[in-house]
TITOR-164649 format. One record per residue (C-alpha): residue number from 1; x, y, z; residue in three letters. Coordinates in steps of 0.05 Angstrom, whole numbers. Example, Ala and Ser with C-alpha at 12.3 -4.5 7.8 and 13.67 -1.06 7.14 Angstrom:
2
+-----+--------+--------+--------+------+
! pos !     c1 !     c2 !     c3 ! code !
+-----+--------+--------+--------+------+
!   1 !    246 !    -90 !    156 !  ALA !
!   2 !    273 !    -21 !    143 !  SER !
+-----+--------+--------+--------+------+
This chain:
482
+-----+--------+--------+--------+------+
! pos !     c1 !     c2 !     c3 ! code !
+-----+--------+--------+--------+------+
!   1 !    -22 !    -35 !    614 !  MET !
!   2 !    -32 !     -2 !    546 !  ALA !
!   3 !    -97 !     35 !    534 !  GLU !
!   4 !   -148 !     -6 !    496 !  GLN !
!   5 !   -161 !     24 !    429 !  LYS !
!   6 !   -231 !     36 !    408 !  THR !
!   7 !   -265 !     46 !    341 !  VAL !
!   8 !   -252 !    121 !    347 !  PHE !
!   9 !   -181 !    122 !    380 !  THR !
!  10 !   -150 !     74 !    331 !  SER !
!  11 !   -111 !     95 !    268 !  GLU !
!  12 !   -130 !     29 !    239 !  ASP !
!  13 !   -205 !     42 !    250 !  TRP !
!  14 !   -198 !    115 !    224 !  TRP !
!  15 !   -170 !     87 !    158 !  SER !
!  16 !   -237 !     50 !    154 !  VAL !
!  17 !   -281 !    110 !    169 !  TRP !
!  18 !   -242 !    155 !    120 !  ILE !
!  19 !   -242 !    102 !     63 !  GLY !
!  20 !   -316 !     87 !     72 !  LEU !
!  21 !   -334 !    164 !     74 !  LEU !
!  22 !   -300 !    174 !     10 !  ILE !
!  23 !   -330 !    111 !    -20 !  PHE !
!  24 !   -401 !    129 !      0 !  ILE !
!  25 !   -394 !    199 !    -34 !  PHE !
!  26 !   -364 !    163 !    -93 !  GLY !
!  27 !   -429 !    124 !   -102 !  LEU !
!  28 !   -463 !    189 !   -128 !  GLY !
!  29 !   -462 !    168 !   -202 !  PRO !
!  30 !   -509 !    108 !   -185 !  LEU !
!  31 !   -561 !    163 !   -163 !  LEU !
!  32 !   -546 !    209 !   -221 !  GLY !
!  33 !   -503 !    257 !   -182 !  VAL !
!  34 !   -427 !    265 !   -184 !  ASP !
!  35 !   -404 !    286 !   -115 !  PHE !
!  36 !   -331 !    276 !   -127 !  LEU !
!  37 !   -321 !    299 !   -199 !  GLY !
!  38 !   -289 !    363 !   -174 !  TRP !
!  39 !   -229 !    326 !   -147 !  ALA !
!  40 !   -161 !    342 !   -180 !  VAL !
!  41 !   -127 !    292 !   -224 !  GLU !
!  42 !    -58 !    301 !   -259 !  PRO !
!  43 !    -58 !    300 !   -331 !  GLN !
!  44 !     -3 !    282 !   -381 !  MET !
!  45 !     24 !    350 !   -405 !  TRP !
!  46 !     76 !    388 !   -444 !  THR !
!  47 !     43 !    456 !   -424 !  SER !
!  48 !     43 !    465 !   -348 !  LEU !
!  49 !    -23 !    501 !   -352 !  SER !
!  50 !    -54 !    434 !   -373 !  LYS !
!  51 !    -22 !    391 !   -321 !  SER !
!  52 !    -82 !    384 !   -274 !  ILE !
!  53 !   -157 !    383 !   -283 !  ALA !
!  54 !   -220 !    359 !   -248 !  PRO !
!  55 !   -230 !    285 !   -256 !  VAL !
!  56 !   -301 !    289 !   -283 !  SER !
!  57 !   -319 !    322 !   -348 !  LYS !
!  58 !   -381 !    349 !   -314 !  LYS !
!  59 !   -337 !    396 !   -278 !  TYR !
!  60 !   -293 !    414 !   -339 !  ALA !
!  61 !   -310 !    488 !   -326 !  GLY !
!  62 !   -280 !    488 !   -257 !  LEU !
!  63 !   -212 !    522 !   -257 !  PRO !
!  64 !   -157 !    472 !   -244 !  ALA !
!  65 !   -130 !    511 !   -186 !  ILE !
!  66 !   -196 !    510 !   -149 !  LEU !
!  67 !   -201 !    436 !   -163 !  SER !
!  68 !   -134 !    429 !   -128 !  LEU !
!  69 !   -154 !    471 !    -70 !  LEU !
!  70 !   -221 !    436 !    -62 !  PHE !
!  71 !   -185 !    370 !    -60 !  THR !
!  72 !   -137 !    394 !     -8 !  TYR !
!  73 !   -190 !    422 !     36 !  VAL !
!  74 !   -233 !    361 !     32 !  ALA !
!  75 !   -173 !    313 !     51 !  LEU !
!  76 !   -151 !    363 !    105 !  LEU !
!  77 !   -222 !    363 !    134 !  ALA !
!  78 !   -234 !    288 !    137 !  ILE !
!  79 !   -162 !    273 !    161 !  LEU !
!  80 !   -166 !    330 !    211 !  GLY !
!  81 !   -229 !    298 !    243 !  ILE !
!  82 !   -187 !    235 !    248 !  GLY !
!  83 !   -127 !    269 !    276 !  ALA !
!  84 !   -169 !    304 !    329 !  LYS !
!  85 !   -199 !    237 !    351 !  ALA !
!  86 !   -130 !    203 !    354 !  LEU !
!  87 !   -103 !    259 !    396 !  GLY !
!  88 !    -55 !    288 !    347 !  PHE !
!  89 !    -29 !    362 !    355 !  ASN !
!  90 !    -76 !    393 !    305 !  LEU !
!  91 !    -34 !    454 !    289 !  ALA !
!  92 !     26 !    412 !    272 !  LYS !
!  93 !    -16 !    362 !    235 !  PHE !
!  94 !    -48 !    416 !    191 !  PHE !
!  95 !     19 !    446 !    177 !  TYR !
!  96 !     53 !    381 !    162 !  GLY !
!  97 !     -3 !    354 !    119 !  PHE !
!  98 !     -7 !    420 !     78 !  THR !
!  99 !     68 !    416 !     63 !  VAL !
! 100 !     67 !    343 !     47 !  ILE !
! 101 !      3 !    348 !      4 !  PHE !
! 102 !     29 !    404 !    -40 !  PHE !
! 103 !    101 !    376 !    -46 !  LEU !
! 104 !     69 !    309 !    -66 !  THR !
! 105 !     25 !    342 !   -118 !  CYS !
! 106 !     86 !    376 !   -147 !  VAL !
! 107 !    119 !    307 !   -153 !  CYS !
! 108 !     57 !    279 !   -186 !  ASN !
! 109 !     52 !    335 !   -236 !  VAL !
! 110 !    126 !    327 !   -256 !  ILE !
! 111 !    116 !    252 !   -263 !  GLY !
! 112 !     60 !    263 !   -313 !  TYR !
! 113 !    104 !    305 !   -360 !  ASN !
! 114 !     98 !    273 !   -430 !  ALA !
! 115 !    172 !    266 !   -438 !  TYR !
! 116 !    171 !    224 !   -374 !  ILE !
! 117 !    104 !    189 !   -375 !  ALA !
! 118 !     82 !    180 !   -447 !  ALA !
! 119 !     89 !    104 !   -463 !  ASN !
! 120 !     45 !     95 !   -523 !  ARG !
! 121 !     58 !    117 !   -596 !  PRO !
! 122 !    -10 !    151 !   -595 !  VAL !
! 123 !     15 !    194 !   -536 !  ASP !
! 124 !     79 !    213 !   -572 !  LEU !
! 125 !     38 !    232 !   -632 !  GLU !
! 126 !    -12 !    272 !   -591 !  LYS !
! 127 !     40 !    315 !   -556 !  PHE !
! 128 !     84 !    318 !   -618 !  ARG !
! 129 !    146 !    293 !   -582 !  ILE !
! 130 !    198 !    246 !   -611 !  ALA !
! 131 !    219 !    206 !   -548 !  TRP !
! 132 !    197 !    193 !   -476 !  SER !
! 133 !    224 !    154 !   -417 !  LEU !
! 134 !    159 !    113 !   -420 !  LYS !
! 135 !    153 !    111 !   -344 !  LEU !
! 136 !     77 !    126 !   -343 !  THR !
! 137 !     48 !    175 !   -291 !  GLY !
! 138 !     70 !    131 !   -236 !  GLU !
! 139 !    138 !    162 !   -244 !  ALA !
! 140 !    110 !    216 !   -196 !  GLY !
! 141 !    107 !    165 !   -143 !  LEU !
! 142 !    181 !    151 !   -150 !  ILE !
! 143 !    194 !    227 !   -149 !  LEU !
! 144 !    152 !    232 !    -85 !  ALA !
! 145 !    193 !    176 !    -53 !  LEU !
! 146 !    260 !    209 !    -74 !  LEU !
! 147 !    237 !    278 !    -51 !  ALA !
! 148 !    215 !    247 !     16 !  GLY !
! 149 !    283 !    211 !     23 !  LEU !
! 150 !    320 !    277 !      8 !  PHE !
! 151 !    282 !    314 !     62 !  ILE !
! 152 !    286 !    258 !    113 !  GLY !
! 153 !    360 !    248 !    106 !  ASN !
! 154 !    389 !    317 !     87 !  PHE !
! 155 !    338 !    362 !    119 !  LEU !
! 156 !    323 !    326 !    186 !  PRO !
! 157 !    296 !    387 !    222 !  GLN !
! 158 !    248 !    402 !    166 !  PHE !
! 159 !    228 !    327 !    166 !  ALA !
! 160 !    217 !    331 !    241 !  GLU !
! 161 !    170 !    390 !    234 !  SER !
! 162 !    127 !    346 !    189 !  LEU !
! 163 !    125 !    286 !    233 !  ARG !
! 164 !     55 !    296 !    261 !  GLU !
! 165 !     28 !    287 !    190 !  ALA !
! 166 !     78 !    234 !    166 !  THR !
! 167 !     31 !    176 !    169 !  ARG !
! 168 !     48 !    126 !    115 !  PRO !
! 169 !     10 !     67 !    146 !  GLU !
! 170 !    -51 !    110 !    156 !  TRP !
! 171 !    -48 !    136 !     84 !  PHE !
! 172 !    -39 !     68 !     54 !  ILE !
! 173 !    -93 !     33 !     96 !  LYS !
! 174 !   -144 !     86 !     74 !  SER !
! 175 !   -122 !     76 !      4 !  ALA !
! 176 !   -133 !      1 !      8 !  ILE !
! 177 !   -203 !     11 !     36 !  VAL !
! 178 !   -219 !     53 !    -26 !  ILE !
! 179 !   -184 !      3 !    -70 !  LEU !
! 180 !   -237 !    -50 !    -56 !  GLY !
! 181 !   -289 !    -11 !    -96 !  ALA !
! 182 !   -250 !    -18 !   -161 !  GLY !
! 183 !   -235 !    -92 !   -148 !  LEU !
! 184 !   -311 !   -102 !   -136 !  GLY !
! 185 !   -330 !    -76 !   -202 !  VAL !
! 186 !   -274 !   -115 !   -238 !  LYS !
! 187 !   -295 !   -179 !   -199 !  ALA !
! 188 !   -367 !   -172 !   -222 !  ALA !
! 189 !   -345 !   -169 !   -294 !  GLU !
! 190 !   -294 !   -226 !   -288 !  GLN !
! 191 !   -322 !   -266 !   -228 !  LEU !
! 192 !   -290 !   -330 !   -242 !  GLY !
! 193 !   -222 !   -299 !   -252 !  PHE !
! 194 !   -228 !   -259 !   -189 !  ALA !
! 195 !   -247 !   -320 !   -146 !  THR !
! 196 !   -187 !   -358 !   -173 !  THR !
! 197 !   -142 !   -299 !   -158 !  LEU !
! 198 !   -167 !   -296 !    -85 !  MET !
! 199 !   -159 !   -371 !    -76 !  PHE !
! 200 !    -88 !   -371 !   -104 !  LEU !
! 201 !    -69 !   -310 !    -63 !  GLY !
! 202 !    -94 !   -346 !      1 !  LEU !
! 203 !    -54 !   -409 !    -15 !  CYS !
! 204 !      8 !   -370 !    -30 !  ALA !
! 205 !      9 !   -332 !     36 !  ILE !
! 206 !     -2 !   -393 !     77 !  VAL !
! 207 !     59 !   -427 !     48 !  VAL !
! 208 !     99 !   -363 !     57 !  ALA !
! 209 !     82 !   -357 !    130 !  TYR !
! 210 !    102 !   -432 !    143 !  LEU !
! 211 !    168 !   -425 !    105 !  ILE !
! 212 !    190 !   -352 !    115 !  TYR !
! 213 !    180 !   -347 !    191 !  TRP !
! 214 !    210 !   -413 !    208 !  ALA !
! 215 !    274 !   -399 !    167 !  LEU !
! 216 !    285 !   -329 !    194 !  VAL !
! 217 !    271 !   -351 !    267 !  TYR !
! 218 !    320 !   -409 !    260 !  PHE !
! 219 !    372 !   -366 !    228 !  LEU !
! 220 !    367 !   -314 !    283 !  ALA !
! 221 !    370 !   -365 !    339 !  ARG !
! 222 !    421 !   -414 !    310 !  LYS !
! 223 !    473 !   -371 !    275 !  PHE !
! 224 !    464 !   -302 !    304 !  PHE !
! 225 !    448 !   -325 !    375 !  LYS !
! 226 !    390 !   -276 !    386 !  PHE !
! 227 !    345 !   -289 !    444 !  SER !
! 228 !    273 !   -312 !    432 !  ARG !
! 229 !    249 !   -241 !    452 !  GLU !
! 230 !    289 !   -214 !    392 !  TRP !
! 231 !    281 !   -271 !    344 !  SER !
! 232 !    206 !   -274 !    342 !  ALA !
! 233 !    192 !   -198 !    324 !  PRO !
! 234 !    250 !   -203 !    275 !  LEU !
! 235 !    222 !   -263 !    242 !  ALA !
! 236 !    153 !   -232 !    237 !  SER !
! 237 !    181 !   -167 !    211 !  GLY !
! 238 !    222 !   -196 !    157 !  ILE !
! 239 !    177 !   -253 !    135 !  SER !
! 240 !    107 !   -228 !    143 !  ILE !
! 241 !     83 !   -157 !    139 !  CYS !
! 242 !    137 !   -114 !    168 !  GLY !
! 243 !    118 !    -60 !    216 !  VAL !
! 244 !     49 !    -88 !    236 !  SER !
! 245 !     73 !   -157 !    244 !  ALA !
! 246 !    134 !   -137 !    286 !  ALA !
! 247 !     92 !    -93 !    333 !  ILE !
! 248 !     38 !   -147 !    338 !  ALA !
! 249 !     88 !   -202 !    352 !  THR !
! 250 !    125 !   -158 !    404 !  GLY !
! 251 !     60 !   -147 !    441 !  GLY !
! 252 !     39 !   -220 !    437 !  ALA !
! 253 !    105 !   -243 !    470 !  ILE !
! 254 !    109 !   -183 !    516 !  ARG !
! 255 !    177 !   -163 !    486 !  ALA !
! 256 !    209 !    -97 !    510 !  ARG !
! 257 !    181 !    -38 !    468 !  PRO !
! 258 !    250 !    -22 !    438 !  ILE !
! 259 !    252 !    -88 !    402 !  ILE !
! 260 !    194 !    -82 !    354 !  PRO !
! 261 !    212 !     -8 !    345 !  ILE !
! 262 !    281 !    -24 !    322 !  MET !
! 263 !    256 !    -79 !    278 !  VAL !
! 264 !    205 !    -34 !    248 !  SER !
! 265 !    257 !     18 !    233 !  SER !
! 266 !    293 !    -33 !    190 !  LEU !
! 267 !    231 !    -57 !    158 !  VAL !
! 268 !    218 !     13 !    132 !  VAL !
! 269 !    290 !     23 !    107 !  VAL !
! 270 !    290 !    -44 !     69 !  PHE !
! 271 !    220 !    -31 !     43 !  ALA !
! 272 !    247 !     30 !      9 !  VAL !
! 273 !    303 !    -10 !    -22 !  VAL !
! 274 !    256 !    -64 !    -46 !  GLU !
! 275 !    207 !    -10 !    -73 !  LEU !
! 276 !    262 !     22 !   -114 !  VAL !
! 277 !    292 !    -46 !   -141 !  LEU !
! 278 !    239 !   -103 !   -145 !  LEU !
! 279 !    185 !    -71 !   -189 !  PRO !
! 280 !    236 !    -58 !   -244 !  PHE !
! 281 !    269 !   -128 !   -236 !  LEU !
! 282 !    199 !   -161 !   -239 !  ALA !
! 283 !    180 !   -120 !   -301 !  ALA !
! 284 !    248 !   -140 !   -332 !  SER !
! 285 !    243 !   -216 !   -319 !  ILE !
! 286 !    167 !   -226 !   -317 !  LEU !
! 287 !    138 !   -183 !   -372 !  PRO !
! 288 !     95 !   -242 !   -397 !  ASN !
! 289 !     76 !   -264 !   -326 !  GLU !
! 290 !     40 !   -202 !   -299 !  PRO !
! 291 !      2 !   -239 !   -243 !  MET !
! 292 !     66 !   -273 !   -219 !  VAL !
! 293 !     97 !   -203 !   -216 !  ALA !
! 294 !     40 !   -175 !   -175 !  GLY !
! 295 !     38 !   -233 !   -126 !  ALA !
! 296 !    114 !   -229 !   -116 !  TRP !
! 297 !    107 !   -156 !    -97 !  MET !
! 298 !     56 !   -175 !    -45 !  GLY !
! 299 !     99 !   -234 !    -17 !  LEU !
! 300 !    166 !   -201 !    -20 !  ALA !
! 301 !    159 !   -126 !     -4 !  VAL !
! 302 !    148 !   -111 !     69 !  LYS !
! 303 !     98 !    -59 !     96 !  THR !
! 304 !     30 !    -47 !     64 !  ASP !
! 305 !     52 !     18 !     33 !  GLY !
! 306 !    113 !     -6 !     -2 !  ALA !
! 307 !     81 !    -73 !    -24 !  ALA !
! 308 !     18 !    -41 !    -56 !  VAL !
! 309 !     59 !     14 !    -82 !  ALA !
! 310 !    106 !    -35 !   -116 !  SER !
! 311 !     45 !    -69 !   -145 !  GLY !
! 312 !     25 !     -2 !   -175 !  GLN !
! 313 !     93 !      8 !   -205 !  ILE !
! 314 !    102 !    -61 !   -234 !  VAL !
! 315 !     33 !    -59 !   -264 !  GLU !
! 316 !     48 !      6 !   -301 !  SER !
! 317 !    116 !    -20 !   -325 !  LEU !
! 318 !     88 !    -89 !   -350 !  ILE !
! 319 !     23 !    -60 !   -380 !  LEU !
! 320 !     67 !     -8 !   -417 !  ALA !
! 321 !    112 !    -64 !   -444 !  LYS !
! 322 !     54 !   -106 !   -466 !  ASN !
! 323 !     17 !    -48 !   -498 !  ALA !
! 324 !     79 !    -32 !   -539 !  ALA !
! 325 !     74 !   -101 !   -568 !  GLN !
! 326 !     -2 !    -94 !   -581 !  GLY !
! 327 !    -25 !   -133 !   -519 !  MET !
! 328 !    -71 !    -89 !   -476 !  ASN !
! 329 !    -86 !   -120 !   -411 !  PHE !
! 330 !   -140 !    -90 !   -368 !  GLU !
! 331 !   -115 !    -42 !   -315 !  LYS !
! 332 !   -118 !    -59 !   -241 !  GLY !
! 333 !   -108 !   -135 !   -238 !  TRP !
! 334 !    -35 !   -136 !   -225 !  ILE !
! 335 !    -43 !    -84 !   -171 !  LEU !
! 336 !   -101 !   -123 !   -140 !  ASN !
! 337 !    -61 !   -187 !   -140 !  THR !
! 338 !     -7 !   -153 !    -99 !  ALA !
! 339 !    -59 !   -122 !    -54 !  THR !
! 340 !    -99 !   -184 !    -45 !  THR !
! 341 !    -37 !   -223 !    -24 !  VAL !
! 342 !    -17 !   -171 !     23 !  LYS !
! 343 !    -88 !   -163 !     53 !  VAL !
! 344 !    -89 !   -239 !     67 !  PHE !
! 345 !    -24 !   -232 !     98 !  ILE !
! 346 !    -51 !   -176 !    143 !  ASP !
! 347 !   -110 !   -217 !    161 !  VAL !
! 348 !    -68 !   -272 !    186 !  PHE !
! 349 !    -25 !   -225 !    230 !  ILE !
! 350 !    -80 !   -229 !    284 !  GLY !
! 351 !    -83 !   -305 !    281 !  ILE !
! 352 !     -8 !   -311 !    282 !  TRP !
! 353 !      1 !   -262 !    341 !  ALA !
! 354 !    -52 !   -304 !    379 !  PHE !
! 355 !    -14 !   -368 !    363 !  ILE !
! 356 !     53 !   -338 !    386 !  LEU !
! 357 !     19 !   -311 !    449 !  ALA !
! 358 !     -8 !   -379 !    465 !  LEU !
! 359 !     60 !   -412 !    456 !  ILE !
! 360 !     96 !   -359 !    496 !  TRP !
! 361 !     47 !   -360 !    554 !  THR !
! 362 !     42 !   -437 !    558 !  THR !
! 363 !    112 !   -459 !    536 !  LYS !
! 364 !    167 !   -407 !    530 !  VAL !
! 365 !    149 !   -359 !    587 !  ASP !
! 366 !     90 !   -384 !    626 !  PRO !
! 367 !     63 !   -341 !    683 !  LYS !
! 368 !     22 !   -373 !    740 !  PRO !
! 369 !    -52 !   -366 !    726 !  GLY !
! 370 !    -44 !   -330 !    661 !  GLU !
! 371 !    -90 !   -347 !    601 !  LYS !
! 372 !    -95 !   -322 !    531 !  VAL !
! 373 !   -162 !   -301 !    510 !  LYS !
! 374 !   -191 !   -315 !    441 !  ALA !
! 375 !   -208 !   -243 !    437 !  GLY !
! 376 !   -136 !   -226 !    426 !  GLU !
! 377 !   -146 !   -248 !    353 !  ILE !
! 378 !   -194 !   -190 !    344 !  TRP !
! 379 !   -149 !   -143 !    380 !  ASN !
! 380 !    -93 !   -159 !    332 !  ARG !
! 381 !   -137 !   -162 !    270 !  PHE !
! 382 !   -121 !   -108 !    219 !  PRO !
! 383 !   -187 !    -70 !    219 !  LYS !
! 384 !   -175 !    -36 !    153 !  PHE !
! 385 !   -186 !   -103 !    120 !  VAL !
! 386 !   -259 !    -97 !    141 !  ILE !
! 387 !   -266 !    -32 !    100 !  GLY !
! 388 !   -230 !    -63 !     41 !  TYR !
! 389 !   -280 !   -123 !     43 !  ALA !
! 390 !   -341 !    -77 !     51 !  LEU !
! 391 !   -324 !    -32 !     -9 !  THR !
! 392 !   -308 !    -95 !    -49 !  PHE !
! 393 !   -373 !   -130 !    -32 !  LEU !
! 394 !   -420 !    -71 !    -40 !  VAL !
! 395 !   -395 !    -57 !   -111 !  MET !
! 396 !   -392 !   -131 !   -127 !  LEU !
! 397 !   -466 !   -142 !   -104 !  VAL !
! 398 !   -492 !    -77 !   -137 !  ILE !
! 399 !   -461 !    -93 !   -206 !  VAL !
! 400 !   -482 !   -168 !   -203 !  MET !
! 401 !   -553 !   -152 !   -179 !  ALA !
! 402 !   -564 !    -93 !   -227 !  ILE !
! 403 !   -520 !   -105 !   -289 !  PRO !
! 404 !   -548 !    -44 !   -324 !  GLN !
! 405 !   -512 !      2 !   -273 !  VAL !
! 406 !   -444 !    -25 !   -291 !  LYS !
! 407 !   -424 !     38 !   -328 !  ASP !
! 408 !   -446 !     81 !   -271 !  ASP !
! 409 !   -409 !     36 !   -222 !  ALA !
! 410 !   -345 !     45 !   -265 !  LYS !
! 411 !   -355 !    120 !   -259 !  SER !
! 412 !   -367 !    114 !   -184 !  ALA !
! 413 !   -303 !     72 !   -173 !  SER !
! 414 !   -266 !    121 !   -219 !  GLY !
! 415 !   -285 !    180 !   -174 !  GLY !
! 416 !   -259 !    149 !   -110 !  VAL !
! 417 !   -196 !    122 !   -151 !  GLU !
! 418 !   -172 !    197 !   -152 !  VAL !
! 419 !   -167 !    196 !    -76 !  PHE !
! 420 !   -137 !    126 !    -75 !  ARG !
! 421 !    -81 !    152 !   -119 !  LYS !
! 422 !    -71 !    213 !    -77 !  LEU !
! 423 !    -64 !    171 !    -15 !  PHE !
! 424 !    -15 !    125 !    -52 !  PHE !
! 425 !     28 !    187 !    -70 !  ALA !
! 426 !     23 !    212 !      1 !  LEU !
! 427 !     46 !    145 !     26 !  THR !
! 428 !    108 !    147 !    -19 !  PHE !
! 429 !    127 !    215 !      4 !  PHE !
! 430 !    116 !    194 !     76 !  SER !
! 431 !    158 !    132 !     70 !  ILE !
! 432 !    217 !    174 !     46 !  GLY !
! 433 !    208 !    224 !    105 !  LEU !
! 434 !    213 !    169 !    158 !  VAL !
! 435 !    272 !    135 !    126 !  SER !
! 436 !    330 !    170 !    162 !  ASN !
! 437 !    387 !    121 !    148 !  PHE !
! 438 !    439 !    158 !    191 !  LYS !
! 439 !    394 !    159 !    253 !  LYS !
! 440 !    377 !     86 !    248 !  LEU !
! 441 !    453 !     68 !    241 !  TRP !
! 442 !    469 !    108 !    303 !  GLU !
! 443 !    416 !     69 !    342 !  GLU !
! 444 !    462 !      8 !    339 !  GLY !
! 445 !    422 !    -38 !    291 !  ILE !
! 446 !    483 !    -63 !    257 !  GLY !
! 447 !    475 !   -137 !    273 !  ARG !
! 448 !    400 !   -133 !    260 !  LEU !
! 449 !    416 !   -103 !    192 !  THR !
! 450 !    462 !   -161 !    173 !  VAL !
! 451 !    409 !   -214 !    188 !  ILE !
! 452 !    354 !   -173 !    155 !  TYR !
! 453 !    399 !   -167 !     94 !  LEU !
! 454 !    418 !   -240 !     92 !  ILE !
! 455 !    347 !   -263 !    102 !  SER !
! 456 !    310 !   -216 !     55 !  LEU !
! 457 !    359 !   -219 !     -5 !  PHE !
! 458 !    385 !   -288 !     12 !  GLY !
! 459 !    318 !   -326 !     11 !  PHE !
! 460 !    254 !   -286 !     26 !  VAL !
! 461 !    251 !   -250 !    -41 !  ILE !
! 462 !    270 !   -312 !    -80 !  TRP !
! 463 !    222 !   -359 !    -44 !  ILE !
! 464 !    169 !   -306 !    -55 !  GLY !
! 465 !    185 !   -309 !   -129 !  LEU !
! 466 !    182 !   -384 !   -131 !  LEU !
! 467 !    115 !   -386 !    -94 !  ILE !
! 468 !     86 !   -335 !   -139 !  SER !
! 469 !    107 !   -373 !   -199 !  TRP !
! 470 !     79 !   -437 !   -173 !  ILE !
! 471 !     11 !   -408 !   -159 !  PHE !
! 472 !      2 !   -355 !   -211 !  PHE !
! 473 !     43 !   -380 !   -270 !  HIS !
! 474 !      1 !   -377 !   -334 !  GLY !
! 475 !    -54 !   -334 !   -302 !  VAL !
! 476 !    -67 !   -272 !   -344 !  LYS !
! 477 !   -108 !   -210 !   -333 !  PRO !
! 478 !   -169 !   -198 !   -378 !  PRO !
! 479 !   -156 !   -163 !   -445 !  ILE !
! 480 !   -182 !    -91 !   -441 !  ALA !
! 481 !   -248 !    -82 !   -476 !  GLY !
! 482 !   -268 !   -155 !   -475 !  MET !
+-----+--------+--------+--------+------+
């Protein structure tokens, strides 16, 4: 029997503790103290010496290199505590994280070069340049992904040496906990809109569950002749939330460990493909439907990291397009739409795993005297969602109860946002590192690849687009400054 995870031996729980710790320190501006203003933030640049700086003007006198080192040490310390509790090899973790952190920062800095990132006429004028790729600073995320893919596929021994610190799910879950703070402030300012967004997101994912899972399971059983043991984790991995869903489903139906592992490998590979393609497709066909685009990323892109990262990219692309036409939407709503949809999907993983466990133990593969306990819902529940809800609710209540602290609350959420962006970038790099295409093919997953390809690009993506359109068509983010 697998060892029961506790609040201090679960990676899921440690994403909560890390996110909440950063969030608590980020509340300093509400008390008149800026605890996180020293954190490093990439700047748009043409001169490399001006490419990074402390996030807060209060720390403007702090040398940029010290800001970078302080940020590295702070993250290494809090992640190191979690790594120790989780039983990681600390020497390998410290080495791996150091390499991943600084390579990720290099990618971030390059992505913020004005010739790559500048997307507004005022930026072109400020840096006295005639042209730009207009990709915004999120180009650094793509560079981080590509750098990770290069190392993972062409330098496998180097990638293996970084494996102890290659934790994309841990990084993104910590980022999502932090993300709740920014959404809380925005929700307080636009409460009616935020409530509508959450309701629509809930409706959309329920429909997706009922349609996606049934179609993939039917396809796997009817046309590819997979057993139930293979079909259920495959259906969950393709249709719900990738790695987490495949593993939860495998555990719920007592599948052999190799099955959810192989499905999870495919999930990661195809998530990379979706991450590279879908945001640009969405920005191209949905520039005037930003919330549809965000919801689509949450419904169609698998794994938390790739889905939320896709939401970040599509937001940057769509906001840039609209800004060029004089329409300046408030930042964060497209990303939060993708995140909200994905979080609701995560919440339902526990319920879905319980339902499948109940069906398997009573109908498919009953064992004499075996009963499914309701506590299994809690065991399968993604704990990082608790952290996300806490940071969201705390900021929402503070701003609504004391409206005069709104500006300080924005400053607080901005401080933790630096770490959220860093975790995002670390996620991109890590996703690339674990995506060794050659190794996966050698493991004999050709037939699984075919059904995944047919399901994902044949109907999952397009049904996701249709559902997003039905629920979010005509919904617009607030205009900046209003």
